[in-house]
ChimeraX commands (.cxc) that place a marker at each C-alpha (Angstrom):
marker #1 position -15.49,19.82,4.21 radius 0.5
marker #1 position -17.03,19.88,0.75 radius 0.5
marker #1 position -13.89,21.47,-0.69 radius 0.5
marker #1 position -10.21,21.82,0.11 radius 0.5
marker #1 position -10.10,25.34,1.58 radius 0.5
marker #1 position -6.34,25.42,2.09 radius 0.5
marker #1 position -4.28,28.02,0.26 radius 0.5
marker #1 position -1.83,26.48,-2.18 radius 0.5
marker #1 position 1.21,27.32,-0.05 radius 0.5
marker #1 position -0.35,25.61,3.00 radius 0.5
marker #1 position -0.89,22.41,1.03 radius 0.5
marker #1 position 2.71,22.53,-0.22 radius 0.5
marker #1 position 3.98,22.87,3.35 radius 0.5
marker #1 position 1.76,19.96,4.40 radius 0.5
marker #1 position 3.17,17.73,1.65 radius 0.5
marker #1 position 6.70,18.70,2.64 radius 0.5
marker #1 position 5.88,17.86,6.27 radius 0.5
marker #1 position 4.72,14.39,5.23 radius 0.5
marker #1 position 7.91,13.79,3.23 radius 0.5
marker #1 position 10.01,15.03,6.15 radius 0.5
marker #1 position 8.22,12.68,8.53 radius 0.5
marker #1 position 8.93,9.72,6.23 radius 0.5
marker #1 position 12.61,10.60,5.95 radius 0.5
marker #1 position 13.02,11.21,9.69 radius 0.5
marker #1 position 10.84,8.49,11.26 radius 0.5
marker #1 position 10.10,5.78,8.68 radius 0.5
marker #1 position 13.13,5.61,6.40 radius 0.5
marker #1 position 15.50,4.67,9.30 radius 0.5
marker #1 position 13.27,1.64,9.98 radius 0.5
marker #1 position 13.50,0.44,6.37 radius 0.5
marker #1 position 16.48,-1.39,4.93 radius 0.5
marker #1 position 15.70,0.31,1.62 radius 0.5
marker #1 position 13.30,3.01,0.41 radius 0.5
marker #1 position 13.51,4.02,-3.24 radius 0.5
marker #1 position 13.08,7.42,-4.85 radius 0.5
marker #1 position 9.77,9.10,-5.67 radius 0.5
marker #1 position 7.89,7.72,-2.65 radius 0.5
marker #1 position 4.59,9.24,-1.54 radius 0.5
marker #1 position 3.18,8.55,1.93 radius 0.5
marker #1 position -0.16,10.13,2.80 radius 0.5
marker #1 position -0.57,10.70,6.56 radius 0.5
marker #1 position 2.58,8.69,7.28 radius 0.5
marker #1 position 2.13,9.11,11.06 radius 0.5
marker #1 position -0.50,6.38,10.70 radius 0.5
marker #1 position 2.02,3.94,9.16 radius 0.5
marker #1 position 3.46,1.39,11.60 radius 0.5
marker #1 position 6.68,-0.48,10.81 radius 0.5
marker #1 position 8.27,-3.18,12.93 radius 0.5
marker #1 position 11.10,-5.62,12.36 radius 0.5
marker #1 position 13.75,-6.01,9.68 radius 0.5
marker #1 position 14.48,-6.33,6.84 radius 0.5
marker #1 position 11.67,-4.37,5.17 radius 0.5
marker #1 position 12.40,-2.98,1.71 radius 0.5
marker #1 position 10.38,-0.71,-0.61 radius 0.5
marker #1 position 11.20,0.23,-4.19 radius 0.5
marker #1 position 10.75,3.40,-6.23 radius 0.5
marker #1 position 7.51,5.43,-6.45 radius 0.5
marker #1 position 5.73,3.46,-3.73 radius 0.5
marker #1 position 2.44,5.10,-2.72 radius 0.5
marker #1 position 1.25,4.39,0.84 radius 0.5
marker #1 position -2.06,5.84,2.04 radius 0.5
marker #1 position -3.01,5.70,5.72 radius 0.5
marker #1 position -5.82,7.13,7.83 radius 0.5
marker #1 position -6.35,7.67,11.54 radius 0.5
marker #1 position -9.00,4.94,11.59 radius 0.5
marker #1 position -7.12,2.63,9.20 radius 0.5
marker #1 position -3.44,2.39,10.03 radius 0.5
marker #1 position -1.09,0.64,7.62 radius 0.5
marker #1 position 0.93,-2.01,9.47 radius 0.5
marker #1 position 3.98,-3.67,7.92 radius 0.5
marker #1 position 5.60,-5.97,10.43 radius 0.5
marker #1 position 8.18,-8.76,10.61 radius 0.5
marker #1 position 7.93,-10.87,13.76 radius 0.5
marker #1 position 10.63,-13.52,14.19 radius 0.5
marker #1 position 13.62,-14.55,16.27 radius 0.5
marker #1 position 15.10,-16.48,13.35 radius 0.5
marker #1 position 18.30,-15.39,11.64 radius 0.5
marker #1 position 18.83,-14.75,7.91 radius 0.5
marker #1 position 15.26,-13.66,7.29 radius 0.5
marker #1 position 14.39,-12.83,3.71 radius 0.5
marker #1 position 12.01,-10.18,4.97 radius 0.5
marker #1 position 9.28,-8.11,3.36 radius 0.5
marker #1 position 10.12,-6.88,-0.14 radius 0.5
marker #1 position 7.80,-4.40,-1.90 radius 0.5
marker #1 position 8.68,-3.52,-5.48 radius 0.5
marker #1 position 8.48,-0.37,-7.58 radius 0.5
marker #1 position 5.24,1.55,-8.26 radius 0.5
marker #1 position 3.19,-0.35,-5.70 radius 0.5
marker #1 position 0.03,1.07,-4.09 radius 0.5
marker #1 position -0.82,0.33,-0.45 radius 0.5
marker #1 position -4.21,1.62,0.72 radius 0.5
marker #1 position -5.55,2.34,4.24 radius 0.5
marker #1 position -5.88,-0.57,6.64 radius 0.5
marker #1 position -3.44,-2.87,4.83 radius 0.5
marker #1 position -1.57,-5.30,7.09 radius 0.5
marker #1 position 1.48,-7.21,5.91 radius 0.5
marker #1 position 2.71,-9.61,8.60 radius 0.5
marker #1 position 5.74,-11.80,7.94 radius 0.5
marker #1 position 7.60,-14.42,9.94 radius 0.5
marker #1 position 10.14,-14.94,7.15 radius 0.5
marker #1 position 9.34,-13.92,3.55 radius 0.5
marker #1 position 6.69,-11.91,1.73 radius 0.5
marker #1 position 7.49,-10.64,-1.77 radius 0.5
marker #1 position 5.32,-8.09,-3.55 radius 0.5
marker #1 position 6.64,-7.40,-7.04 radius 0.5
marker #1 position 6.40,-4.22,-9.15 radius 0.5
marker #1 position 3.07,-2.49,-9.88 radius 0.5
marker #1 position 1.00,-4.40,-7.32 radius 0.5
marker #1 position -2.05,-2.76,-5.75 radius 0.5
marker #1 position -3.39,-3.61,-2.29 radius 0.5
marker #1 position -6.87,-2.21,-1.63 radius 0.5
marker #1 position -8.33,-1.10,1.69 radius 0.5
marker #1 position -8.08,-3.62,4.51 radius 0.5
marker #1 position -6.02,-6.29,2.71 radius 0.5
marker #1 position -4.18,-8.74,4.97 radius 0.5
marker #1 position -1.15,-10.75,3.81 radius 0.5
marker #1 position 0.64,-13.25,6.04 radius 0.5
marker #1 position 3.21,-16.03,5.61 radius 0.5
marker #1 position 2.45,-17.76,8.91 radius 0.5
marker #1 position -0.33,-19.31,11.01 radius 0.5
marker #1 position 1.25,-17.54,14.01 radius 0.5
marker #1 position 0.11,-20.33,16.34 radius 0.5
marker #1 position 0.27,-24.11,16.04 radius 0.5
marker #1 position -2.95,-26.07,15.66 radius 0.5
marker #1 position -2.20,-28.23,18.72 radius 0.5
marker #1 position 0.61,-26.23,20.32 radius 0.5
marker #1 position -0.64,-22.67,20.67 radius 0.5
marker #1 position 2.66,-21.27,22.00 radius 0.5
marker #1 position 4.71,-21.91,18.84 radius 0.5
marker #1 position 4.52,-19.87,15.61 radius 0.5
marker #1 position 2.99,-22.65,13.53 radius 0.5
marker #1 position 3.67,-23.24,9.84 radius 0.5
marker #1 position 5.61,-20.63,7.89 radius 0.5
marker #1 position 5.61,-20.58,4.08 radius 0.5
marker #1 position 6.66,-17.71,1.77 radius 0.5
marker #1 position 4.08,-15.57,-0.02 radius 0.5
marker #1 position 4.64,-14.03,-3.44 radius 0.5
marker #1 position 2.58,-11.55,-5.43 radius 0.5
marker #1 position 3.97,-11.45,-8.93 radius 0.5
marker #1 position 4.09,-8.31,-11.04 radius 0.5
marker #1 position 0.94,-6.21,-11.46 radius 0.5
marker #1 position -1.30,-8.16,-9.06 radius 0.5
marker #1 position -4.38,-6.37,-7.72 radius 0.5
marker #1 position -5.78,-7.50,-4.36 radius 0.5
marker #1 position -9.36,-6.31,-3.70 radius 0.5
marker #1 position -10.86,-4.73,-0.60 radius 0.5
marker #1 position -10.55,-6.76,2.64 radius 0.5
marker #1 position -9.11,-9.84,0.92 radius 0.5
marker #1 position -6.80,-12.18,2.86 radius 0.5
marker #1 position -3.73,-13.84,1.32 radius 0.5
marker #1 position -2.53,-16.77,3.41 radius 0.5
marker #1 position 0.81,-18.52,3.84 radius 0.5
marker #1 position 2.41,-20.40,0.97 radius 0.5
marker #1 position 0.43,-18.63,-1.75 radius 0.5
marker #1 position 1.78,-17.36,-5.07 radius 0.5
marker #1 position -0.50,-15.09,-7.11 radius 0.5
marker #1 position 0.52,-14.96,-10.75 radius 0.5
marker #1 position 1.30,-11.92,-12.86 radius 0.5
marker #1 position -1.58,-9.53,-13.67 radius 0.5
marker #1 position -4.11,-11.49,-11.62 radius 0.5
marker #1 position -6.95,-9.88,-9.66 radius 0.5
marker #1 position -8.37,-11.07,-6.33 radius 0.5
marker #1 position -11.98,-10.12,-5.62 radius 0.5
marker #1 position -13.03,-8.14,-2.56 radius 0.5
marker #1 position -13.39,-10.19,0.62 radius 0.5
marker #1 position -11.73,-13.27,-0.83 radius 0.5
marker #1 position -9.63,-15.71,1.20 radius 0.5
marker #1 position -6.68,-16.95,-0.86 radius 0.5
marker #1 position -5.29,-20.26,0.39 radius 0.5
marker #1 position -4.07,-21.77,-2.92 radius 0.5
marker #1 position -1.92,-20.52,-5.77 radius 0.5
marker #1 position -3.63,-18.38,-8.40 radius 0.5
marker #1 position -2.28,-18.64,-11.98 radius 0.5
marker #1 position -1.24,-15.57,-13.99 radius 0.5
marker #1 position -3.81,-13.47,-15.87 radius 0.5
marker #1 position -6.73,-14.69,-13.78 radius 0.5
marker #1 position -9.59,-13.21,-11.77 radius 0.5
marker #1 position -10.25,-15.15,-8.58 radius 0.5
marker #1 position -12.86,-14.68,-5.87 radius 0.5
marker #1 position -14.58,-16.43,-2.98 radius 0.5
marker #1 position -13.70,-18.35,0.17 radius 0.5
marker #1 position -11.55,-20.18,-0.67 radius 0.5
marker #1 position -10.69,-18.06,-3.73 radius 0.5
marker #1 position -11.10,-19.84,-7.06 radius 0.5
marker #1 position -10.51,-18.66,-10.61 radius 0.5
marker #1 position -13.75,-17.31,-12.07 radius 0.5
marker #1 position -12.42,-15.70,-15.24 radius 0.5
marker #1 position -9.31,-15.39,-17.40 radius 0.5
marker #1 position -8.02,-12.04,-18.64 radius 0.5
marker #1 position -8.14,-11.45,-22.40 radius 0.5
marker #1 position -4.59,-12.11,-23.67 radius 0.5
marker #1 position -5.25,-9.84,-26.67 radius 0.5
marker #1 position -5.83,-6.75,-24.53 radius 0.5
marker #1 position -2.91,-4.60,-23.42 radius 0.5
marker #1 position -2.50,-4.11,-19.67 radius 0.5
marker #1 position -1.34,-0.67,-18.58 radius 0.5
marker #1 position 0.52,-0.79,-15.25 radius 0.5
marker #1 position 1.27,1.86,-12.65 radius 0.5
marker #1 position 4.77,2.13,-14.13 radius 0.5
marker #1 position 3.25,4.03,-17.08 radius 0.5
marker #1 position 1.77,6.55,-14.65 radius 0.5
marker #1 position 5.25,7.22,-13.23 radius 0.5
marker #1 position 7.08,7.19,-16.58 radius 0.5
marker #1 position 8.19,10.78,-15.95 radius 0.5
marker #1 position 7.84,11.46,-12.19 radius 0.5
marker #1 position 9.12,15.04,-12.33 radius 0.5
marker #1 position 6.63,15.99,-15.02 radius 0.5
marker #1 position 3.86,14.20,-13.12 radius 0.5
marker #1 position 4.53,16.10,-9.89 radius 0.5
marker #1 position 4.73,19.38,-11.80 radius 0.5
marker #1 position 1.30,18.62,-13.27 radius 0.5
marker #1 position -0.04,17.98,-9.75 radius 0.5
marker #1 position 1.27,21.41,-8.75 radius 0.5
marker #1 position -0.40,23.09,-11.72 radius 0.5
marker #1 position -3.71,21.44,-10.86 radius 0.5
marker #1 position -3.45,22.43,-7.19 radius 0.5
marker #1 position -2.60,26.02,-8.09 radius 0.5
marker #1 position -5.67,26.18,-10.32 radius 0.5
marker #1 position -8.03,24.59,-7.78 radius 0.5
marker #1 position -6.74,26.44,-4.71 radius 0.5
marker #1 position -5.73,29.83,-6.10 radius 0.5
marker #1 position -8.82,31.62,-4.68 radius 0.5
marker #1 position -8.39,30.24,-1.17 radius 0.5
marker #1 position -7.39,32.76,1.52 radius 0.5
marker #1 position -5.57,32.01,4.75 radius 0.5
marker #1 position -8.06,33.68,7.11 radius 0.5
marker #1 position -11.04,31.98,5.46 radius 0.5
marker #1 position -9.27,28.61,5.69 radius 0.5
marker #1 position -8.72,29.16,9.44 radius 0.5
marker #1 position -12.39,30.12,9.84 radius 0.5
marker #1 position -13.52,26.88,8.18 radius 0.5
marker #1 position -11.47,24.89,10.70 radius 0.5
marker #1 position -12.91,26.52,13.83 radius 0.5
marker #1 position -16.25,27.88,12.58 radius 0.5
marker #1 position -17.38,25.75,9.61 radius 0.5
marker #1 position -20.52,26.93,7.86 radius 0.5
marker #1 position -22.99,25.32,5.49 radius 0.5
marker #1 position -21.35,24.98,2.09 radius 0.5
marker #1 position -17.76,24.79,3.39 radius 0.5
marker link #1:1,2 radius 0.2
marker link #1:2,3 radius 0.2
marker link #1:3,4 radius 0.2
marker link #1:4,5 radius 0.2
marker link #1:5,6 radius 0.2
marker link #1:6,7 radius 0.2
marker link #1:7,8 radius 0.2
marker link #1:8,9 radius 0.2
marker link #1:9,10 radius 0.2
marker link #1:10,11 radius 0.2
marker link #1:11,12 radius 0.2
marker link #1:12,13 radius 0.2
marker link #1:13,14 radius 0.2
marker link #1:14,15 radius 0.2
marker link #1:15,16 radius 0.2
marker link #1:16,17 radius 0.2
marker link #1:17,18 radius 0.2
marker link #1:18,19 radius 0.2
marker link #1:19,20 radius 0.2
marker link #1:20,21 radius 0.2
marker link #1:21,22 radius 0.2
marker link #1:22,23 radius 0.2
marker link #1:23,24 radius 0.2
marker link #1:24,25 radius 0.2
marker link #1:25,26 radius 0.2
marker link #1:26,27 radius 0.2
marker link #1:27,28 radius 0.2
marker link #1:28,29 radius 0.2
marker link #1:29,30 radius 0.2
marker link #1:30,31 radius 0.2
marker link #1:31,32 radius 0.2
marker link #1:32,33 radius 0.2
marker link #1:33,34 radius 0.2
marker link #1:34,35 radius 0.2
marker link #1:35,36 radius 0.2
marker link #1:36,37 radius 0.2
marker link #1:37,38 radius 0.2
marker link #1:38,39 radius 0.2
marker link #1:39,40 radius 0.2
marker link #1:40,41 radius 0.2
marker link #1:41,42 radius 0.2
marker link #1:42,43 radius 0.2
marker link #1:43,44 radius 0.2
marker link #1:44,45 radius 0.2
marker link #1:45,46 radius 0.2
marker link #1:46,47 radius 0.2
marker link #1:47,48 radius 0.2
marker link #1:48,49 radius 0.2
marker link #1:49,50 radius 0.2
marker link #1:50,51 radius 0.2
marker link #1:51,52 radius 0.2
marker link #1:52,53 radius 0.2
marker link #1:53,54 radius 0.2
marker link #1:54,55 radius 0.2
marker link #1:55,56 radius 0.2
marker link #1:56,57 radius 0.2
marker link #1:57,58 radius 0.2
marker link #1:58,59 radius 0.2
marker link #1:59,60 radius 0.2
marker link #1:60,61 radius 0.2
marker link #1:61,62 radius 0.2
marker link #1:62,63 radius 0.2
marker link #1:63,64 radius 0.2
marker link #1:64,65 radius 0.2
marker link #1:65,66 radius 0.2
marker link #1:66,67 radius 0.2
marker link #1:67,68 radius 0.2
marker link #1:68,69 radius 0.2
marker link #1:69,70 radius 0.2
marker link #1:70,71 radius 0.2
marker link #1:71,72 radius 0.2
marker link #1:72,73 radius 0.2
marker link #1:73,74 radius 0.2
marker link #1:74,75 radius 0.2
marker link #1:75,76 radius 0.2
marker link #1:76,77 radius 0.2
marker link #1:77,78 radius 0.2
marker link #1:78,79 radius 0.2
marker link #1:79,80 radius 0.2
marker link #1:80,81 radius 0.2
marker link #1:81,82 radius 0.2
marker link #1:82,83 radius 0.2
marker link #1:83,84 radius 0.2
marker link #1:84,85 radius 0.2
marker link #1:85,86 radius 0.2
marker link #1:86,87 radius 0.2
marker link #1:87,88 radius 0.2
marker link #1:88,89 radius 0.2
marker link #1:89,90 radius 0.2
marker link #1:90,91 radius 0.2
marker link #1:91,92 radius 0.2
marker link #1:92,93 radius 0.2
marker link #1:93,94 radius 0.2
marker link #1:94,95 radius 0.2
marker link #1:95,96 radius 0.2
marker link #1:96,97 radius 0.2
marker link #1:97,98 radius 0.2
marker link #1:98,99 radius 0.2
marker link #1:99,100 radius 0.2
marker link #1:100,101 radius 0.2
marker link #1:101,102 radius 0.2
marker link #1:102,103 radius 0.2
marker link #1:103,104 radius 0.2
marker link #1:104,105 radius 0.2
marker link #1:105,106 radius 0.2
marker link #1:106,107 radius 0.2
marker link #1:107,108 radius 0.2
marker link #1:108,109 radius 0.2
marker link #1:109,110 radius 0.2
marker link #1:110,111 radius 0.2
marker link #1:111,112 radius 0.2
marker link #1:112,113 radius 0.2
marker link #1:113,114 radius 0.2
marker link #1:114,115 radius 0.2
marker link #1:115,116 radius 0.2
marker link #1:116,117 radius 0.2
marker link #1:117,118 radius 0.2
marker link #1:118,119 radius 0.2
marker link #1:119,120 radius 0.2
marker link #1:120,121 radius 0.2
marker link #1:121,122 radius 0.2
marker link #1:122,123 radius 0.2
marker link #1:123,124 radius 0.2
marker link #1:124,125 radius 0.2
marker link #1:125,126 radius 0.2
marker link #1:126,127 radius 0.2
marker link #1:127,128 radius 0.2
marker link #1:128,129 radius 0.2
marker link #1:129,130 radius 0.2
marker link #1:130,131 radius 0.2
marker link #1:131,132 radius 0.2
marker link #1:132,133 radius 0.2
marker link #1:133,134 radius 0.2
marker link #1:134,135 radius 0.2
marker link #1:135,136 radius 0.2
marker link #1:136,137 radius 0.2
marker link #1:137,138 radius 0.2
marker link #1:138,139 radius 0.2
marker link #1:139,140 radius 0.2
marker link #1:140,141 radius 0.2
marker link #1:141,142 radius 0.2
marker link #1:142,143 radius 0.2
marker link #1:143,144 radius 0.2
marker link #1:144,145 radius 0.2
marker link #1:145,146 radius 0.2
marker link #1:146,147 radius 0.2
marker link #1:147,148 radius 0.2
marker link #1:148,149 radius 0.2
marker link #1:149,150 radius 0.2
marker link #1:150,151 radius 0.2
marker link #1:151,152 radius 0.2
marker link #1:152,153 radius 0.2
marker link #1:153,154 radius 0.2
marker link #1:154,155 radius 0.2
marker link #1:155,156 radius 0.2
marker link #1:156,157 radius 0.2
marker link #1:157,158 radius 0.2
marker link #1:158,159 radius 0.2
marker link #1:159,160 radius 0.2
marker link #1:160,161 radius 0.2
marker link #1:161,162 radius 0.2
marker link #1:162,163 radius 0.2
marker link #1:163,164 radius 0.2
marker link #1:164,165 radius 0.2
marker link #1:165,166 radius 0.2
marker link #1:166,167 radius 0.2
marker link #1:167,168 radius 0.2
marker link #1:168,169 radius 0.2
marker link #1:169,170 radius 0.2
marker link #1:170,171 radius 0.2
marker link #1:171,172 radius 0.2
marker link #1:172,173 radius 0.2
marker link #1:173,174 radius 0.2
marker link #1:174,175 radius 0.2
marker link #1:175,176 radius 0.2
marker link #1:176,177 radius 0.2
marker link #1:177,178 radius 0.2
marker link #1:178,179 radius 0.2
marker link #1:179,180 radius 0.2
marker link #1:180,181 radius 0.2
marker link #1:181,182 radius 0.2
marker link #1:182,183 radius 0.2
marker link #1:183,184 radius 0.2
marker link #1:184,185 radius 0.2
marker link #1:185,186 radius 0.2
marker link #1:186,187 radius 0.2
marker link #1:187,188 radius 0.2
marker link #1:188,189 radius 0.2
marker link #1:189,190 radius 0.2
marker link #1:190,191 radius 0.2
marker link #1:191,192 radius 0.2
marker link #1:192,193 radius 0.2
marker link #1:193,194 radius 0.2
marker link #1:194,195 radius 0.2
marker link #1:195,196 radius 0.2
marker link #1:196,197 radius 0.2
marker link #1:197,198 radius 0.2
marker link #1:198,199 radius 0.2
marker link #1:199,200 radius 0.2
marker link #1:200,201 radius 0.2
marker link #1:201,202 radius 0.2
marker link #1:202,203 radius 0.2
marker link #1:203,204 radius 0.2
marker link #1:204,205 radius 0.2
marker link #1:205,206 radius 0.2
marker link #1:206,207 radius 0.2
marker link #1:207,208 radius 0.2
marker link #1:208,209 radius 0.2
marker link #1:209,210 radius 0.2
marker link #1:210,211 radius 0.2
marker link #1:211,212 radius 0.2
marker link #1:212,213 radius 0.2
marker link #1:213,214 radius 0.2
marker link #1:214,215 radius 0.2
marker link #1:215,216 radius 0.2
marker link #1:216,217 radius 0.2
marker link #1:217,218 radius 0.2
marker link #1:218,219 radius 0.2
marker link #1:219,220 radius 0.2
marker link #1:220,221 radius 0.2
marker link #1:221,222 radius 0.2
marker link #1:222,223 radius 0.2
marker link #1:223,224 radius 0.2
marker link #1:224,225 radius 0.2
marker link #1:225,226 radius 0.2
marker link #1:226,227 radius 0.2
marker link #1:227,228 radius 0.2
marker link #1:228,229 radius 0.2
marker link #1:229,230 radius 0.2
marker link #1:230,231 radius 0.2
marker link #1:231,232 radius 0.2
marker link #1:232,233 radius 0.2
marker link #1:233,234 radius 0.2
marker link #1:234,235 radius 0.2
marker link #1:235,236 radius 0.2
marker link #1:236,237 radius 0.2
marker link #1:237,238 radius 0.2
marker link #1:238,239 radius 0.2
view
């Protein structure tokens, strides 16, 4: 479709259905889920293991061809688990696989297809044991680019950016841009420039969501139910 042909009330029902799905099917699998969450197509989000925790205003986007998978595989006790902070963005195809501890602090952004793991999952010489396990930490406001891989034992410093397709096997200092395989620092951020985080976007969540409603009402107000149904079953040029 070139345009969203849904009437406003249909879109509102769809958004409520998504929120209901999260509360009924995903929230029980999480040790904690904060307020203001937004899951897009949550039926394509896969959760496994415990504990998995998510903070406030987390935005998770999934697609039928790019499921989001957040999993904790271990028989060990006292796991620290997967901890995702406030205002984080998780895009389609992201996989977060932990054997013990992965920490993603506030305002982090994970682009399409990012993979984060704290384990080798198999030994180099003994392929039936989990291999080395070392905690992973993304400090506040880290941005991981499309299809990048963050390996075990890595800490990525505050505000740093990882280029698309990079393989991160060593620590990255704060306020850096790193890229390559293995990822190396290629640039430092300007310390004189202010960094605006996702927290600013959610400074007033109620007002933000009201603004979304106003925009949707304006964009969709001419859409009619019968025409929307026609575009589903009998799409025409220009729909």
